[in-house]
Steps between C-alpha positions, in 0.01 A plus 500: 500500500186629664206583273385858468163562661243735347550725805871536405413628149477881479157615377619773259604370156827693473598402857426133423705506179799638691446260796509188274861559391714241678200280594463154354251349262451124541337258257410149619484316170404132466860440382669691785539823694629818336594824682649833400565842653292779350740754355262714287141618520274765345210679666167566332310707759124568495402715201815416302403518129727207413372256771312185411225617737441813289176397331350425842409168655460222242493124525861474385656769717299428819813385692632861482197613700542225763689528827862602470726207436269335247677384185392609156657310211441653158601399150692787333557542128354153449838345584573514872348534843567777757454470875330794671350526846216706645644779709228702675190433709236272357293672230778739393667409170882515513796273443867428548671328209774262611760563224805291594643244740845385599463119488600321826336159529383261227730647238522172304123481485482865386754418228270217388221754443744750335759287320820656372467792742793640695439522876488879471224478237278234657253736670622839374179661374136423579440252214822309571416496874163335432649254255783402739254435786233348274248764607191498282145629504391222738684680782307824449304568819740314727553668837874555524478508881323166545528297173673163505629534141617864473590723793723777634766461765705746698844607381777743573471871446706622209622823351207610284518717192198678347462538125246578233283213377587312183309334220211747500375716218386778737571618856853357477636806675352403835759382754313190609759229426696366795811287474788371702793724433777322306310169448591326176156329507289813430333517157668826395743716697360844583 
């Protein structure tokens, strides 16, 4: 599959979150290649009070102020990592959270990182996704358009459904969650 170029990525956060549904996330791991179709995302546009960029530019959230397509890997709840990507022009804090994948390639390797998981549950949810692809803090700052270890590829357009965000204590009502309609691989049905 051809890689996505930065030029192909929409500049507006909400547009990018929608655009990524059906595209592929690829992880070149030392033990093998893993690939999955993105079936769920969430948008955190500039000024969003729940975004990781909210306190302003810091050493830890700097990737969210980089050029769109830059990965930001963050530890959440002290137990798991989440994969976000910068979504606007350089200097503007924003992000798209990649919430779920449909595994396609390297499924045995993913199962090694998430033992005893059913195929449907391997990368269903942002923490499971990062565990299945062995994505950790060391990949924060990777350019998902040029990196040799984590990148985006083209994919087919799908029927997209819009929903409210999940897992937040505030601003949950905003319809900024995008998912492939009918996919069994999304974290929670709308």
